[in-house]
C-alpha positions as CSV (number, residue, x, y, z in Angstrom):
1,M,40.0,19.8,8.9
2,R,39.3,22.6,11.1
3,L,38.5,22.4,15.2
4,L,34.6,21.7,15.4
5,L,32.6,24.9,16.5
6,L,28.9,25.2,17.6
7,A,27.2,25.6,14.3
8,P,25.5,29.2,14.1
9,F,22.0,29.0,15.6
10,L,19.4,29.2,12.9
11,A,15.9,27.9,13.4
12,A,12.5,28.4,11.5
13,S,9.1,26.8,12.0
14,A,5.9,26.8,9.9
15,F,2.4,26.0,10.7
16,A,-0.8,25.4,8.6
17,Q,-4.0,24.9,10.1
18,G,-4.1,21.4,11.7
19,A,-0.8,21.1,13.0
20,P,-0.6,19.6,16.6
21,T,0.0,22.0,19.2
22,S,3.1,19.1,20.1
23,W,4.9,20.6,17.0
24,S,6.3,23.5,18.5
25,A,7.7,21.7,21.5
26,F,9.1,19.1,19.1
27,G,11.0,22.0,17.2
28,T,12.4,23.5,20.6
29,W,13.9,20.0,21.4
30,F,15.1,19.0,18.0
31,D,17.3,22.6,18.0
32,S,18.4,21.4,21.8
33,V,19.4,17.9,20.8
34,S,20.7,19.0,17.3
35,R,23.2,21.6,18.9
36,A,24.3,19.2,21.5
37,A,25.3,17.1,19.0
38,Q,27.3,19.6,16.7
39,V,24.7,19.2,13.7
40,V,25.5,21.3,10.9
41,G,21.7,21.3,9.5
42,G,18.6,19.6,9.7
43,S,14.9,19.9,8.5
44,A,11.8,18.2,9.4
45,V,8.3,18.0,7.7
46,L,4.9,16.9,9.3
47,V,2.4,15.6,6.7
48,Q,-1.3,15.0,7.2
49,E,-4.0,14.1,4.6
50,G,-1.2,14.5,1.9
51,R,-0.3,18.1,2.8
52,I,2.3,19.9,4.7
53,V,1.0,21.1,8.0
54,A,4.0,22.0,9.7
55,R,7.9,22.4,9.3
56,H,10.9,23.0,10.9
57,H,14.6,24.0,9.8
58,Y,17.3,24.6,12.0
59,G,21.1,25.3,11.0
60,L,22.7,25.7,7.9
61,A,22.9,24.0,4.3
62,D,26.5,24.8,3.9
63,R,28.9,26.2,6.8
64,A,31.3,28.1,4.3
65,R,28.8,30.0,2.3
66,N,26.4,30.7,5.4
67,Q,23.4,29.1,3.8
68,P,20.9,28.5,6.0
69,V,18.4,25.0,5.5
70,N,14.7,25.9,4.4
71,E,12.2,24.5,2.3
72,R,14.3,24.1,-0.9
73,T,17.2,22.6,0.7
74,L,18.3,19.0,-1.0
75,F,19.3,16.0,1.3
76,H,20.3,12.9,0.5
77,Y,18.3,9.9,1.9
78,G,20.5,7.1,1.7
79,S,18.7,3.7,2.7
80,I,15.3,5.0,2.2
81,T,15.9,4.6,-1.7
82,K,15.5,0.8,-0.8
83,T,11.7,1.5,-0.5
84,L,11.8,2.5,-4.4
85,T,13.6,-0.5,-5.2
86,A,11.1,-2.5,-3.2
87,I,8.3,-0.6,-5.2
88,A,9.8,-1.6,-8.5
89,I,9.9,-5.2,-7.9
90,M,6.2,-5.1,-6.7
91,Q,5.7,-3.3,-9.7
92,L,6.9,-5.7,-11.9
93,R,5.5,-8.7,-10.0
94,D,2.0,-7.1,-10.1
95,R,2.4,-6.9,-14.1
96,G,3.4,-10.9,-14.1
97,K,7.1,-10.2,-14.6
98,L,8.3,-12.0,-11.9
99,T,7.3,-13.8,-8.8
100,L,8.4,-13.2,-5.2
101,D,9.2,-16.8,-4.7
102,D,11.6,-16.3,-8.0
103,K,15.2,-17.7,-7.1
104,I,17.8,-14.7,-7.5
105,V,20.0,-16.8,-9.2
106,R,17.7,-17.2,-12.1
107,W,18.5,-13.7,-12.8
108,I,21.7,-13.1,-11.4
109,P,24.0,-16.6,-11.7
110,E,27.1,-15.1,-10.4
111,L,25.9,-14.9,-7.3
112,R,26.5,-19.0,-7.0
113,Q,30.4,-17.7,-6.6
114,I,29.6,-16.9,-2.9
115,H,30.5,-19.3,-0.5
116,D,28.0,-21.2,0.9
117,P,28.4,-23.2,4.1
118,Y,24.8,-24.1,4.1
119,G,23.9,-25.2,0.6
120,L,21.0,-23.3,0.1
121,R,22.4,-20.8,-2.4
122,D,19.7,-21.5,-5.1
123,S,17.1,-21.6,-2.4
124,I,17.3,-17.7,-2.1
125,T,14.3,-15.9,-3.6
126,I,13.2,-12.4,-4.3
127,R,11.1,-12.0,-1.4
128,M,14.0,-13.0,1.0
129,L,16.1,-10.1,-0.4
130,L,13.1,-7.6,-0.1
131,S,13.0,-8.6,3.8
132,H,16.6,-8.7,4.4
133,S,16.4,-12.2,5.2
134,S,18.8,-13.9,2.3
135,G,21.8,-14.4,4.6
136,F,24.0,-11.9,2.2
137,Q,26.5,-9.7,3.9
138,N,25.3,-6.2,5.3
139,G,28.2,-3.9,3.5
140,T,28.9,-3.3,0.0
141,W,32.7,-3.4,0.4
142,P,34.1,-6.8,2.2
143,Y,36.7,-5.1,4.3
144,G,37.4,-2.1,6.1
145,G,38.0,0.7,3.2
146,E,41.0,3.2,2.8
147,T,41.1,6.7,1.9
148,W,42.2,5.8,-1.8
149,Q,39.3,3.6,-2.4
150,P,36.2,5.0,-4.0
151,F,33.2,5.8,-1.9
152,E,31.5,3.0,-2.8
153,P,32.4,0.1,-5.7
154,T,32.0,1.8,-8.8
155,T,31.2,-0.9,-11.4
156,W,29.1,-4.1,-11.4
157,N,32.0,-6.0,-12.0
158,Q,33.7,-5.1,-8.9
159,L,31.0,-6.7,-7.3
160,V,31.3,-9.8,-9.1
161,A,35.2,-9.9,-8.5
162,M,34.3,-10.0,-5.0
163,M,31.5,-12.7,-4.8
164,P,34.2,-15.6,-4.4
165,Y,35.6,-13.7,-1.2
166,Q,32.0,-13.7,0.7
167,K,30.0,-15.7,2.4
168,L,26.2,-16.6,3.3
169,H,26.1,-15.6,7.1
170,F,23.3,-17.5,8.1
171,K,20.7,-20.0,6.7
172,P,18.6,-18.1,4.2
173,G,15.1,-17.1,5.1
174,S,15.8,-17.7,9.1
175,Q,16.3,-14.7,10.7
176,F,16.9,-10.8,9.8
177,G,20.0,-9.9,8.5
178,Y,20.5,-6.2,6.9
179,S,22.3,-6.3,3.4
180,N,22.8,-3.4,1.1
181,P,24.1,-5.6,-1.6
182,G,21.1,-7.4,-1.8
183,Y,19.0,-4.3,-3.0
184,I,21.9,-3.7,-5.6
185,Y,20.8,-7.2,-6.9
186,L,17.4,-6.2,-6.6
187,G,18.3,-3.6,-9.0
188,R,20.2,-5.4,-11.3
189,V,16.7,-7.5,-11.8
190,I,14.9,-4.6,-12.3
191,E,17.2,-3.5,-15.3
192,A,17.2,-7.3,-16.5
193,I,13.5,-7.1,-17.2
194,S,13.0,-3.6,-17.9
195,G,16.1,-3.1,-20.2
196,D,16.2,0.6,-18.6
197,P,19.0,1.6,-16.2
198,W,17.7,1.6,-12.6
199,E,17.8,5.1,-12.1
200,A,15.7,5.5,-15.8
201,Y,13.0,3.3,-14.4
202,I,12.6,4.5,-11.1
203,Q,12.2,8.1,-12.5
204,K,9.8,6.8,-15.2
205,N,7.6,4.6,-13.1
206,I,7.8,6.4,-9.5
207,F,8.9,9.9,-9.6
208,A,7.2,11.1,-12.9
209,P,3.6,10.0,-11.8
210,L,3.9,11.1,-8.2
211,K,5.2,14.2,-9.8
212,L,8.6,14.3,-7.5
213,D,10.3,16.5,-9.9
214,R,13.0,17.6,-7.5
215,S,14.5,14.2,-7.1
216,Y,17.3,13.1,-8.8
217,F,20.3,10.7,-8.5
218,N,24.0,11.0,-8.6
219,G,25.1,15.1,-9.3
220,T,22.6,17.6,-8.8
221,P,21.0,19.3,-11.7
222,Y,22.6,22.6,-12.4
223,Y,19.0,24.3,-11.8
224,L,18.9,22.6,-8.3
225,A,22.7,23.3,-7.6
226,A,22.5,26.3,-5.6
227,D,19.7,24.4,-2.9
228,R,22.0,21.2,-2.5
229,S,23.2,21.0,1.2
230,N,26.8,20.2,1.9
231,N,27.3,16.9,4.1
232,Y,29.8,16.7,6.9
233,T,31.3,14.1,9.6
234,I,32.5,14.8,12.8
235,V,36.0,13.0,13.5
236,R,38.3,12.8,15.9
237,D,41.7,14.5,14.9
238,S,44.7,12.2,15.9
239,A,47.3,14.8,16.7
240,T,44.8,17.4,18.9
241,Q,42.3,14.7,20.1
242,Q,40.0,17.0,19.5
243,N,36.6,16.7,17.3
244,V,36.8,18.1,14.1
245,L,34.3,18.8,11.2
246,R,35.0,17.4,8.0
247,E,33.2,18.5,4.7
248,N,32.6,15.8,2.6
249,G,31.2,17.8,-0.5
250,R,28.0,18.7,-2.2
251,D,27.8,15.6,-4.3
252,F,29.2,12.3,-3.8
253,N,29.2,9.5,-6.1
254,P,27.3,6.4,-4.5
255,G,28.6,3.9,-7.3
256,I,26.9,0.8,-8.2
257,T,25.0,1.3,-4.8
258,I,22.3,3.4,-5.8
259,P,19.6,1.3,-5.9
260,N,20.0,1.1,-2.2
261,G,21.1,4.5,-1.5
262,G,20.9,7.0,-3.9
263,W,18.0,9.4,-3.7
264,N,18.4,13.2,-3.3
265,A,15.4,15.7,-3.1
266,P,13.8,18.5,-0.8
267,L,11.6,17.4,2.0
268,D,8.6,18.4,0.0
269,D,9.3,15.5,-2.6
270,L,9.3,13.2,0.4
271,A,6.1,14.7,1.6
272,A,4.6,13.9,-1.6
273,Y,6.1,10.4,-1.5
274,V,4.2,10.0,2.2
275,A,0.9,11.5,0.5
276,F,1.3,8.3,-1.8
277,L,1.7,6.0,1.3
278,T,-1.0,7.1,2.9
279,G,-3.2,7.4,-0.3
280,S,-4.0,11.5,0.2
281,P,-4.1,13.2,-3.0
282,A,-4.4,16.5,-0.9
283,G,-6.6,17.9,-3.7
284,D,-5.4,17.1,-6.8
285,S,-7.8,15.2,-8.8
286,S,-5.2,13.6,-10.9
287,M,-3.4,11.8,-8.1
288,P,-5.5,9.0,-7.4
289,A,-5.1,7.2,-10.6
290,R,-1.5,8.0,-10.2
291,F,-1.3,6.3,-7.0
292,D,-3.1,3.4,-8.4
293,A,-0.6,3.4,-11.4
294,V,2.3,2.8,-9.2
295,L,0.9,0.5,-7.0
296,P,-2.6,-0.3,-6.0
297,R,-3.2,0.0,-2.2
298,R,-3.7,-3.6,-1.8
299,T,0.2,-4.1,-3.0
300,L,1.4,-1.5,-0.4
301,T,-0.7,-3.3,2.2
302,E,0.8,-6.7,1.1
303,M,4.6,-4.8,1.6
304,W,3.3,-4.0,4.9
305,Q,3.1,-7.4,6.3
306,P,5.3,-8.7,8.6
307,V,7.8,-11.2,7.2
308,V,10.9,-11.4,9.6
309,P,11.0,-9.9,12.9
310,T,13.9,-7.6,13.8
311,G,13.2,-7.5,17.5
312,T,11.4,-5.6,20.3
313,Q,12.4,-2.9,22.6
314,Q,10.6,-0.6,25.2
315,G,7.2,-2.3,24.4
316,V,7.7,-1.9,20.5
317,T,7.9,-4.7,17.9
318,S,9.9,-4.3,14.9
319,S,9.9,-6.6,11.9
320,L,10.8,-6.5,8.3
321,G,7.8,-6.4,5.4
322,L,8.8,-6.3,2.1
323,G,11.0,-2.9,1.8
324,Y,9.5,-1.0,4.8
325,F,10.1,-1.5,8.3
326,L,7.1,-1.9,10.6
327,M,6.9,-1.1,14.1
328,K,3.5,-2.2,16.2
329,D,2.8,-1.4,19.7
330,A,-0.6,-1.2,21.9
331,T,-2.0,1.5,19.9
332,S,-0.5,2.1,16.5
333,E,1.2,0.1,13.3
334,I,3.9,2.8,11.8
335,I,6.1,1.7,8.9
336,G,8.8,3.5,7.0
337,H,12.4,3.3,6.9
338,T,15.8,5.2,7.6
339,G,18.8,6.2,5.6
340,S,22.3,7.1,6.5
341,Q,25.4,7.7,3.7
342,A,28.1,10.0,3.7
343,G,27.4,12.6,6.3
344,F,23.6,12.6,5.6
345,T,21.1,10.9,7.7
346,S,17.2,10.8,7.3
347,F,13.8,9.1,8.4
348,V,10.3,9.0,7.2
349,W,7.8,7.3,9.1
350,V,4.1,6.8,8.2
351,N,0.8,6.0,10.4
352,P,-1.3,4.5,7.7
353,A,-4.2,4.8,10.3
354,T,-4.3,8.4,10.6
355,N,-2.8,9.3,7.3
356,T,0.3,11.2,8.8
357,G,3.6,10.8,8.0
358,V,7.1,12.5,9.5
359,V,10.0,13.0,7.6
360,V,13.3,14.4,8.9
361,A,16.9,14.9,7.3
362,F,20.5,15.8,8.6
363,N,23.7,16.9,7.0
364,T,25.8,15.6,9.7
365,D,27.0,12.4,11.1
366,S,29.6,11.5,14.0
367,N,32.1,8.4,13.8
368,V,33.4,9.6,17.0
369,R,32.3,7.0,20.0
370,G,30.9,9.2,23.0
371,T,29.6,12.3,21.4
372,P,26.1,13.2,21.9
373,Q,23.4,11.7,20.0
374,Y,20.7,13.0,18.2
375,F,19.4,10.6,15.4
376,T,17.7,8.1,17.7
377,P,16.4,10.5,20.4
378,I,14.8,12.5,17.4
379,M,13.1,9.8,15.5
380,T,12.1,8.3,18.7
381,R,10.3,11.6,19.6
382,A,8.8,12.1,16.3
383,L,7.6,8.6,16.2
384,E,5.4,9.8,19.3
385,L,3.6,12.6,17.1
386,L,2.6,9.9,14.6
387,R,1.3,7.4,17.6
388,A,-1.0,10.7,19.1
389,P,-4.3,10.8,17.4
390,A,-4.3,13.2,14.4
391,P,-6.2,16.1,14.0
392,R,-8.6,15.1,11.2
393,T,-10.1,17.1,8.2
394,S,-13.4,17.0,6.8
395,S,-12.4,15.2,4.0
396,S,-11.7,11.5,3.4
397,R,-9.0,9.3,1.9
398,N,-8.6,9.9,-2.0
399,T,-11.3,12.4,-1.9
400,P,-10.0,15.2,-4.2
401,R,-9.9,18.4,-2.5
């Protein structure tokens, strides 16, 4: 490890017709907050009517190589991956392969080993897992973790072996309680029904029809390797009591947890995903049919209905739908998800009423208390962009342009 020095300042913004004037101020502020927090690199895009209308890059994808962040840079999106798992479950539901009220023990009987102080294990449904209201624990490991342990459990039998030493943390269906293992269990359901490994199912049924051709899981494909961002964690050196930057490596193995956090891609692929969520084909006449083949609009709308509340803060009511967080204030409803894994952090938020979305990714996180915050302030500012009235083009939703 080495002393944490300020990353060289590299920032670039690009605009297209229709970008709001507030984007320039957002980019300047983005850089200031990122520098103060010692972020090595980050990137943001604003999407309207299925097109990227503004983008901003900050810093370096790899410090040792002096490699700047640009539009090709590949980030890792952590728990945003859960929305892919949720879409896959809804695809299978729409095709009559399961119901949201199916009991999870029907598909994963091993879960009966988990300690159940409420006597309700057999009542936990797929709907509860999608909405993080099952009572299952948050972390995949049920203990603190050691440096010699793998980053995440690598095989299903490891999770099963730990089940007798876990417990339900609250009465199923009674409240919100974020659960990473819950989405691993949903991934197992997808595999059991489809006969495909989870990664293959997502590639065939979401990535391919949406033309997300630089999205992948696990190790980076050789032809994309030059664009992969490294990732970094700010830690406290116990000897010097100074912050240092730990380089985590360009690739890492999420193990068995890929259905809850395995998506890698450039921001352009996430922008194409936003186009799908807003139903905006951006001039590609093949996309409306592809959107419907992935999920019809009525099913997406169903996923964006509140299932369990998660709290209210500064006039914004937050809840969980089926795989998506929902935020509602007096003027707008916004849906999306955040992600954090290894040193990568990210978020994607969409305002369906204005066909507008924003995607932001960083390659640096901190586990040092008291260091300047960057993620929540930047996300809050990005959400303000979505709540503002969006410039409208002459075309309408789902109309080829």
